[in-house]
C-alpha atoms as a printed R data frame, in Angstrom:
    type eleno elety resid chain resno       x       y       z
1   ATOM     1    CA   MET     A     1  -2.050 -27.403  35.901
2   ATOM     2    CA   SER     A     2  -5.601 -26.412  35.031
3   ATOM     3    CA   ILE     A     3  -5.797 -23.375  32.760
4   ATOM     4    CA   SER     A     4  -9.100 -21.525  32.813
5   ATOM     5    CA   ALA     A     5 -10.825 -20.613  29.560
6   ATOM     6    CA   ASP     A     6 -11.304 -17.058  30.863
7   ATOM     7    CA   LYS     A     7  -7.562 -16.531  31.259
8   ATOM     8    CA   ILE     A     8  -6.889 -17.911  27.794
9   ATOM     9    CA   LYS     A     9  -9.559 -15.585  26.426
10  ATOM    10    CA   GLU     A    10  -8.025 -12.588  28.217
11  ATOM    11    CA   LEU     A    11  -4.526 -13.433  26.996
12  ATOM    12    CA   ARG     A    12  -5.753 -13.866  23.422
13  ATOM    13    CA   SER     A    13  -7.560 -10.534  23.649
14  ATOM    14    CA   ARG     A    14  -4.422  -8.743  24.859
15  ATOM    15    CA   THR     A    15  -1.893 -10.400  22.552
16  ATOM    16    CA   GLN     A    16  -3.881 -11.644  19.516
17  ATOM    17    CA   ALA     A    17  -1.893 -14.891  19.826
18  ATOM    18    CA   GLY     A    18  -3.448 -18.243  18.926
19  ATOM    19    CA   PHE     A    19  -5.410 -20.396  21.380
20  ATOM    20    CA   MET     A    20  -2.750 -23.093  21.789
21  ATOM    21    CA   ASP     A    21   0.039 -20.515  22.098
22  ATOM    22    CA   CYS     A    22  -1.882 -18.759  24.883
23  ATOM    23    CA   LYS     A    23  -2.552 -22.043  26.684
24  ATOM    24    CA   LYS     A    24   1.126 -22.996  26.475
25  ATOM    25    CA   ALA     A    25   2.202 -19.536  27.666
26  ATOM    26    CA   LEU     A    26  -0.025 -19.742  30.742
27  ATOM    27    CA   GLU     A    27   1.218 -23.253  31.519
28  ATOM    28    CA   GLU     A    28   4.821 -22.066  31.324
29  ATOM    29    CA   SER     A    29   4.063 -18.967  33.420
30  ATOM    30    CA   ASP     A    30   2.173 -20.452  36.387
31  ATOM    31    CA   ASN     A    31  -1.119 -19.045  35.140
32  ATOM    32    CA   ASP     A    32   0.214 -15.472  35.442
33  ATOM    33    CA   ILE     A    33  -1.104 -13.239  32.638
34  ATOM    34    CA   GLU     A    34   1.769 -10.727  32.706
35  ATOM    35    CA   LYS     A    35   4.405 -13.471  32.747
36  ATOM    36    CA   ALA     A    36   2.557 -15.209  29.928
37  ATOM    37    CA   ILE     A    37   2.663 -12.033  27.843
38  ATOM    38    CA   ALA     A    38   6.416 -11.778  28.426
39  ATOM    39    CA   TRP     A    39   6.821 -15.466  27.530
40  ATOM    40    CA   LEU     A    40   4.917 -14.988  24.274
41  ATOM    41    CA   ARG     A    41   7.038 -11.955  23.418
42  ATOM    42    CA   GLU     A    42  10.255 -13.846  24.085
43  ATOM    43    CA   LYS     A    43   9.181 -16.902  22.122
44  ATOM    44    CA   GLY     A    44   7.737 -14.658  19.466
45  ATOM    45    CA   ILE     A    45  11.148 -13.378  18.429
46  ATOM    46    CA   SER     A    46  12.103 -16.813  17.103
47  ATOM    47    CA   LYS     A    47   8.650 -17.253  15.597
48  ATOM    48    CA   ALA     A    48   8.988 -13.907  13.808
49  ATOM    49    CA   ALA     A    49  12.398 -14.939  12.489
50  ATOM    50    CA   LYS     A    50  10.834 -18.058  10.965
51  ATOM    51    CA   LYS     A    51   8.249 -15.850   9.255
52  ATOM    52    CA   ALA     A    52  10.875 -13.485   7.820
53  ATOM    53    CA   SER     A    53  11.082 -15.325   4.494
54  ATOM    54    CA   ALA     A    54   7.313 -15.632   4.091
55  ATOM    55    CA   ILE     A    55   5.605 -13.715   1.293
56  ATOM    56    CA   ALA     A    56   3.389 -10.935   2.643
57  ATOM    57    CA   ALA     A    57   1.278  -9.715  -0.270
58  ATOM    58    CA   GLU     A    58  -1.919  -8.687   1.518
59  ATOM    59    CA   GLY     A    59  -2.372  -5.836   3.977
60  ATOM    60    CA   GLN     A    60  -3.475  -2.248   3.780
61  ATOM    61    CA   THR     A    61  -2.564   1.083   2.247
62  ATOM    62    CA   THR     A    62  -3.411   4.452   3.713
63  ATOM    63    CA   VAL     A    63  -3.084   8.101   2.777
64  ATOM    64    CA   VAL     A    64  -2.956  10.837   5.413
65  ATOM    65    CA   GLU     A    65  -2.362  14.564   5.075
66  ATOM    66    CA   LYS     A    66  -1.377  16.953   7.832
67  ATOM    67    CA   GLY     A    67  -0.429  20.571   7.262
68  ATOM    68    CA   ASP     A    68   2.049  20.826   4.404
69  ATOM    69    CA   ASN     A    69   2.769  17.099   4.263
70  ATOM    70    CA   CYS     A    70   0.980  14.040   2.950
71  ATOM    71    CA   VAL     A    71   2.041  10.397   3.235
72  ATOM    72    CA   VAL     A    72   1.000   7.343   1.244
73  ATOM    73    CA   LEU     A    73   1.885   4.078   2.973
74  ATOM    74    CA   GLU     A    74   1.642   0.325   2.391
75  ATOM    75    CA   VAL     A    75   1.966  -2.228   5.186
76  ATOM    76    CA   ASN     A    76   1.785  -5.918   4.318
77  ATOM    77    CA   SER     A    77   0.473  -9.047   6.010
78  ATOM    78    CA   GLN     A    78   0.162 -12.572   4.674
79  ATOM    79    CA   THR     A    79  -3.646 -12.714   4.609
80  ATOM    80    CA   ASP     A    80  -6.455 -10.260   4.044
81  ATOM    81    CA   PHE     A    81  -8.050 -11.432   7.310
82  ATOM    82    CA   VAL     A    82  -5.125 -10.130   9.380
83  ATOM    83    CA   SER     A    83  -5.236  -6.767   7.591
84  ATOM    84    CA   LYS     A    84  -8.501  -6.126   9.457
85  ATOM    85    CA   ASN     A    85  -6.999  -6.991  12.858
86  ATOM    86    CA   ALA     A    86  -7.321  -4.031  15.263
87  ATOM    87    CA   ASP     A    87  -3.631  -4.127  16.236
88  ATOM    88    CA   PHE     A    88  -2.587  -4.242  12.583
89  ATOM    89    CA   VAL     A    89  -4.839  -1.294  11.710
90  ATOM    90    CA   LYS     A    90  -3.431   0.687  14.656
91  ATOM    91    CA   PHE     A    91   0.125  -0.109  13.523
92  ATOM    92    CA   VAL     A    92  -0.624   1.280  10.050
93  ATOM    93    CA   LYS     A    93  -2.093   4.436  11.595
94  ATOM    94    CA   ASP     A    94   0.848   4.888  13.983
95  ATOM    95    CA   VAL     A    95   3.432   4.453  11.217
96  ATOM    96    CA   ALA     A    96   1.696   7.034   9.018
97  ATOM    97    CA   GLU     A    97   1.556   9.499  11.907
98  ATOM    98    CA   VAL     A    98   5.228   9.072  12.846
99  ATOM    99    CA   ILE     A    99   6.254   9.655   9.217
100 ATOM   100    CA   LEU     A   100   4.279  12.906   9.191
101 ATOM   101    CA   LYS     A   101   5.721  13.894  12.565
102 ATOM   102    CA   ASN     A   102   9.292  13.343  11.338
103 ATOM   103    CA   LYS     A   103   8.496  14.766   7.888
104 ATOM   104    CA   SER     A   104  10.460  11.946   6.310
105 ATOM   105    CA   ALA     A   105   9.679   8.627   4.637
106 ATOM   106    CA   ASP     A   106  13.345   7.595   4.629
107 ATOM   107    CA   ASN     A   107  14.422   4.734   6.907
108 ATOM   108    CA   VAL     A   108  10.880   4.220   8.180
109 ATOM   109    CA   ASP     A   109  11.877   1.068  10.080
110 ATOM   110    CA   SER     A   110  14.105   3.119  12.397
111 ATOM   111    CA   LEU     A   111  11.421   5.667  13.345
112 ATOM   112    CA   VAL     A   112  10.198   5.449  16.947
113 ATOM   113    CA   LEU     A   113   6.490   4.889  17.572
114 ATOM   114    CA   PRO     A   114   4.422   6.050  20.591
115 ATOM   115    CA   ASN     A   115   5.161   2.688  22.272
116 ATOM   116    CA   LYS     A   116   8.850   3.780  22.432
117 ATOM   117    CA   LYS     A   117   9.837   1.005  20.039
118 ATOM   118    CA   THR     A   118  11.028   1.334  16.469
119 ATOM   119    CA   VAL     A   119   8.744   0.515  13.563
120 ATOM   120    CA   ALA     A   120  10.887  -2.550  12.808
121 ATOM   121    CA   ASP     A   121  10.731  -3.900  16.371
122 ATOM   122    CA   THR     A   122   6.993  -3.305  16.577
123 ATOM   123    CA   ALA     A   123   6.515  -5.187  13.300
124 ATOM   124    CA   ILE     A   124   8.458  -8.118  14.797
125 ATOM   125    CA   ASP     A   125   6.247  -8.062  17.909
126 ATOM   126    CA   LEU     A   126   3.132  -8.053  15.731
127 ATOM   127    CA   THR     A   127   4.487 -10.896  13.618
128 ATOM   128    CA   ALA     A   128   5.024 -12.901  16.802
129 ATOM   129    CA   THR     A   129   1.627 -12.249  18.361
130 ATOM   130    CA   ILE     A   130  -0.510 -12.364  15.216
131 ATOM   131    CA   GLY     A   131   1.383 -15.262  13.666
132 ATOM   132    CA   GLU     A   132   1.882 -13.717  10.231
133 ATOM   133    CA   LYS     A   133   4.711 -11.732   8.720
134 ATOM   134    CA   ILE     A   134   4.025  -8.005   9.104
135 ATOM   135    CA   SER     A   135   6.203  -5.523   7.232
136 ATOM   136    CA   VAL     A   136   6.223  -1.917   6.062
137 ATOM   137    CA   ARG     A   137   6.716  -2.213   2.321
138 ATOM   138    CA   ARG     A   138   6.867   1.378   1.104
139 ATOM   139    CA   ALA     A   139   6.040   4.959   1.960
140 ATOM   140    CA   GLN     A   140   6.183   8.216   0.038
141 ATOM   141    CA   LEU     A   141   5.926  11.726   1.440
142 ATOM   142    CA   LEU     A   142   4.629  14.710  -0.533
143 ATOM   143    CA   THR     A   143   5.268  18.276   0.617
144 ATOM   144    CA   LYS     A   144   3.344  21.289  -0.641
145 ATOM   145    CA   LYS     A   145   4.321  24.938  -0.883
146 ATOM   146    CA   LYS     A   146   2.245  28.086  -0.897
147 ATOM   147    CA   GLY     A   147  -0.234  28.044  -3.757
148 ATOM   148    CA   GLN     A   148  -0.283  24.248  -3.976
149 ATOM   149    CA   SER     A   149  -2.876  21.674  -2.896
150 ATOM   150    CA   PHE     A   150  -3.159  18.006  -2.038
151 ATOM   151    CA   GLY     A   151  -5.746  15.599  -3.319
152 ATOM   152    CA   VAL     A   152  -6.208  12.308  -1.454
153 ATOM   153    CA   TYR     A   153  -8.362   9.242  -1.998
154 ATOM   154    CA   GLN     A   154  -8.587   5.816  -0.386
155 ATOM   155    CA   HIS     A   155 -10.461   3.031  -2.139
156 ATOM   156    CA   PHE     A   156 -12.059  -0.185  -0.889
157 ATOM   157    CA   ASN     A   157 -10.990  -0.109   2.756
158 ATOM   158    CA   GLY     A   158  -7.398   0.719   1.973
159 ATOM   159    CA   ARG     A   159  -6.889  -1.641  -0.947
160 ATOM   160    CA   ILE     A   160  -5.712   1.357  -2.986
161 ATOM   161    CA   SER     A   161  -4.564   4.783  -1.786
162 ATOM   162    CA   ALA     A   162  -3.644   7.722  -3.981
163 ATOM   163    CA   ALA     A   163  -2.413  11.273  -3.542
164 ATOM   164    CA   VAL     A   164  -1.683  14.143  -5.912
165 ATOM   165    CA   LEU     A   165   0.189  17.416  -5.485
166 ATOM   166    CA   ILE     A   166  -1.527  20.119  -7.520
167 ATOM   167    CA   ASP     A   167  -0.082  23.428  -8.694
168 ATOM   168    CA   GLY     A   168  -2.914  25.710  -7.625
169 ATOM   169    CA   GLU     A   169  -5.244  26.154  -4.673
170 ATOM   170    CA   VAL     A   170  -8.252  23.896  -5.152
171 ATOM   171    CA   SER     A   171 -10.978  22.587  -2.869
172 ATOM   172    CA   SER     A   172 -10.551  19.245  -1.138
173 ATOM   173    CA   GLU     A   173 -13.326  17.884  -3.362
174 ATOM   174    CA   VAL     A   174 -11.494  18.798  -6.575
175 ATOM   175    CA   GLY     A   175  -8.286  17.347  -5.175
176 ATOM   176    CA   LYS     A   176 -10.112  14.153  -4.213
177 ATOM   177    CA   ASP     A   177 -11.532  13.874  -7.742
178 ATOM   178    CA   VAL     A   178  -8.050  13.944  -9.266
179 ATOM   179    CA   ALA     A   179  -6.697  11.457  -6.708
180 ATOM   180    CA   MET     A   180  -9.696   9.219  -7.422
181 ATOM   181    CA   GLN     A   181  -8.781   9.347 -11.104
182 ATOM   182    CA   VAL     A   182  -5.282   8.135 -10.222
183 ATOM   183    CA   ALA     A   183  -6.669   5.321  -8.063
184 ATOM   184    CA   SER     A   184  -9.234   4.213 -10.650
185 ATOM   185    CA   MET     A   185  -7.334   4.579 -13.933
186 ATOM   186    CA   ASN     A   186  -3.788   3.878 -12.714
187 ATOM   187    CA   PRO     A   187  -1.951   6.271 -15.060
188 ATOM   188    CA   LYS     A   188   1.755   5.604 -15.608
189 ATOM   189    CA   PHE     A   189   2.751   9.254 -16.064
190 ATOM   190    CA   VAL     A   190   1.465  12.695 -15.063
191 ATOM   191    CA   ASN     A   191   1.550  14.020 -18.639
192 ATOM   192    CA   SER     A   192   3.059  13.230 -22.050
193 ATOM   193    CA   SER     A   193   6.146  15.377 -21.395
194 ATOM   194    CA   GLN     A   194   7.072  13.036 -18.520
195 ATOM   195    CA   VAL     A   195   6.778   9.817 -20.518
196 ATOM   196    CA   ASP     A   196   9.836   7.616 -20.122
197 ATOM   197    CA   LYS     A   197  11.630   7.385 -23.497
198 ATOM   198    CA   LYS     A   198  12.619   3.750 -23.029
199 ATOM   199    CA   TRP     A   199   9.018   2.798 -22.250
200 ATOM   200    CA   LYS     A   200   7.749   4.743 -25.283
201 ATOM   201    CA   ASP     A   201  10.316   3.183 -27.649
202 ATOM   202    CA   GLU     A   202   9.462  -0.331 -26.455
203 ATOM   203    CA   GLU     A   203   5.722   0.270 -26.858
204 ATOM   204    CA   GLU     A   204   6.231   1.676 -30.372
205 ATOM   205    CA   LYS     A   205   8.319  -1.360 -31.328
206 ATOM   206    CA   LEU     A   206   5.640  -3.754 -30.067
207 ATOM   207    CA   LEU     A   207   2.881  -1.851 -31.865
208 ATOM   208    CA   ILE     A   208   4.803  -1.833 -35.152
209 ATOM   209    CA   GLN     A   209   5.340  -5.583 -34.873
210 ATOM   210    CA   LYS     A   210   1.662  -6.139 -34.073
211 ATOM   211    CA   THR     A   211   0.579  -3.913 -36.974
212 ATOM   212    CA   ILE     A   212   2.732  -5.866 -39.433
213 ATOM   213    CA   GLU     A   213   1.351  -9.158 -38.061
214 ATOM   214    CA   GLU     A   214  -2.142  -7.806 -38.727
215 ATOM   215    CA   GLY     A   215  -1.206  -7.712 -42.412
216 ATOM   216    CA   LYS     A   216  -0.587  -3.993 -42.803
217 ATOM   217    CA   PRO     A   217   2.176  -3.009 -45.268
218 ATOM   218    CA   LYS     A   218   5.495  -2.385 -43.500
219 ATOM   219    CA   GLU     A   219   5.899   1.041 -45.108
220 ATOM   220    CA   PHE     A   220   2.619   2.192 -43.528
221 ATOM   221    CA   ALA     A   221   3.147   0.575 -40.134
222 ATOM   222    CA   GLU     A   222   5.003   3.516 -38.585
223 ATOM   223    CA   LYS     A   223   2.305   5.994 -39.680
224 ATOM   224    CA   ILE     A   224  -0.424   3.770 -38.270
225 ATOM   225    CA   VAL     A   225   1.492   3.313 -35.023
226 ATOM   226    CA   ALA     A   226   1.987   7.075 -34.651
227 ATOM   227    CA   GLY     A   227  -1.786   7.457 -34.429
228 ATOM   228    CA   ARG     A   228  -2.107   4.550 -32.030
229 ATOM   229    CA   MET     A   229   0.600   6.005 -29.791
230 ATOM   230    CA   VAL     A   230  -1.342   9.255 -29.463
231 ATOM   231    CA   LYS     A   231  -4.328   7.240 -28.248
232 ATOM   232    CA   MET     A   232  -2.163   5.160 -25.899
233 ATOM   233    CA   LEU     A   233  -0.532   8.226 -24.349
234 ATOM   234    CA   ALA     A   234  -3.975   9.648 -23.661
235 ATOM   235    CA   GLU     A   235  -4.718   6.455 -21.732
236 ATOM   236    CA   VAL     A   236  -1.518   6.315 -19.650
237 ATOM   237    CA   CYS     A   237  -1.005  10.038 -18.921
238 ATOM   238    CA   LEU     A   238  -3.135  11.422 -16.082
239 ATOM   239    CA   GLU     A   239  -3.678  14.931 -17.418
240 ATOM   240    CA   GLU     A   240  -4.693  13.646 -20.875
241 ATOM   241    CA   GLN     A   241  -7.150  11.065 -19.541
242 ATOM   242    CA   PRO     A   242 -10.907  11.693 -19.829
243 ATOM   243    CA   PHE     A   243 -12.244  12.673 -16.403
244 ATOM   244    CA   ILE     A   244 -14.071   9.649 -14.921
245 ATOM   245    CA   LYS     A   245 -16.932  11.873 -13.731
246 ATOM   246    CA   ASP     A   246 -17.268  13.656 -17.097
247 ATOM   247    CA   ASN     A   247 -15.806  11.959 -20.168
248 ATOM   248    CA   GLY     A   248 -16.328  15.154 -22.138
249 ATOM   249    CA   ILE     A   249 -13.295  16.803 -20.527
250 ATOM   250    CA   THR     A   250  -9.760  15.756 -19.670
251 ATOM   251    CA   ILE     A   251  -8.182  16.003 -16.236
252 ATOM   252    CA   ILE     A   252  -6.058  18.992 -17.268
253 ATOM   253    CA   LYS     A   253  -9.194  20.790 -18.477
254 ATOM   254    CA   TYR     A   254 -10.950  19.964 -15.201
255 ATOM   255    CA   LEU     A   255  -8.001  21.481 -13.319
256 ATOM   256    CA   LYS     A   256  -8.043  24.618 -15.481
257 ATOM   257    CA   GLN     A   257 -11.774  25.002 -14.845
258 ATOM   258    CA   ASN     A   258 -10.942  25.075 -11.145
259 ATOM   259    CA   LYS     A   259  -8.137  27.643 -11.428
260 ATOM   260    CA   ALA     A   260  -5.320  25.090 -11.124
261 ATOM   261    CA   ASN     A   261  -2.348  24.810 -13.467
262 ATOM   262    CA   LYS     A   262  -1.268  21.178 -13.440
263 ATOM   263    CA   VAL     A   263  -0.439  18.078 -11.402
264 ATOM   264    CA   LEU     A   264   3.089  18.200 -10.022
265 ATOM   265    CA   GLU     A   265   3.283  14.717  -8.480
266 ATOM   266    CA   MET     A   266   1.117  11.648  -8.070
267 ATOM   267    CA   VAL     A   267   1.419   8.546  -5.892
268 ATOM   268    CA   ARG     A   268  -0.647   5.379  -6.116
269 ATOM   269    CA   PHE     A   269  -0.138   2.335  -3.897
270 ATOM   270    CA   GLU     A   270  -2.153  -0.859  -4.347
271 ATOM   271    CA   VAL     A   271  -1.837  -3.679  -1.836
272 ATOM   272    CA   GLY     A   272   0.514  -6.391  -3.059
273 ATOM   273    CA   GLU     A   273   1.166  -4.677  -6.371
274 ATOM   274    CA   GLY     A   274   4.148  -6.308  -8.069
275 ATOM   275    CA   ILE     A   275   4.544  -9.030  -5.427
276 ATOM   276    CA   GLU     A   276   4.475 -12.577  -6.749
277 ATOM   277    CA   LYS     A   277   2.017 -14.424  -4.557
278 ATOM   278    CA   GLN     A   278   2.386 -18.056  -3.567
279 ATOM   279    CA   GLU     A   279  -0.439 -20.356  -4.583
280 ATOM   280    CA   ALA     A   280  -1.741 -21.700  -1.303
281 ATOM   281    CA   ASN     A   281  -2.551 -25.388  -0.987
282 ATOM   282    CA   PHE     A   282  -5.123 -25.795   1.772
283 ATOM   283    CA   ALA     A   283  -4.212 -29.417   2.527
284 ATOM   284    CA   ASP     A   284  -0.535 -28.507   2.851
285 ATOM   285    CA   GLU     A   285  -1.408 -25.599   5.139
286 ATOM   286    CA   VAL     A   286  -3.381 -27.914   7.428
287 ATOM   287    CA   LYS     A   287  -0.484 -30.389   7.554
288 ATOM   288    CA   ALA     A   288   1.922 -27.584   8.398
289 ATOM   289    CA   GLN     A   289  -0.320 -26.382  11.218
290 ATOM   290    CA   MET     A   290  -0.615 -29.919  12.624
291 ATOM   291    CA   LYS     A   291   3.190 -30.187  12.846
292 ATOM   292    CA   LYS     A   292   3.476 -27.047  15.013
């Protein structure tokens, strides 16, 4: 059966499936576009299952606020190229919106999207049509009360997204500045009172060991480390950090200048953060594709 290039082009446009997959689908469906779409979907389930164990460390983050709620979301793909796919971008947008609609970031996979399918089922469909594992990795919802404000910032086309909940009513610009600080400087804690004791003890132990290795007397090591810890805490605590737009003031001082009290919560998602990526071998990838 002769398959026209126009039909293959149309099927690829509608499904985002690969050229050979579209050609095969049309051959198996008597050149009928709708039947071919159904065939791809059916075959895609097994294809998606094969992709389930793949490492998806690329993708996109987003931050969206609506009313009294704000969501920060990360959705992963296997390559950065796919993260720019129109269907992938729409999926990210739809998931963020359904989280805000339900006012919950719990059990995101079970939420129902506008297409009447769950997030999980839609991710499987996308995996099948795009040919890469697509998965919702994490989402966090912030809720504000009267007298509180959000600050949101998205960096580098969704590579990093950050949000802060501020105690005080501030302008969107001030809120964005604080969220930008979170995105840029990646603080571990909001302030020194929230520092995890285990983390602090481990850092102190490492610094003492390093100080002794530098040749400092053991009896003075703890005093030296105490000073170094003060400096370190100023680096890892958001409110104590120098403001990136004005190093002469700290974030907490910037907030006070704008009639705000403090930061209550902060969220920062970076694409692929903490995921161990596989080192791709181009020759092996080509061989794998040839076997399909």
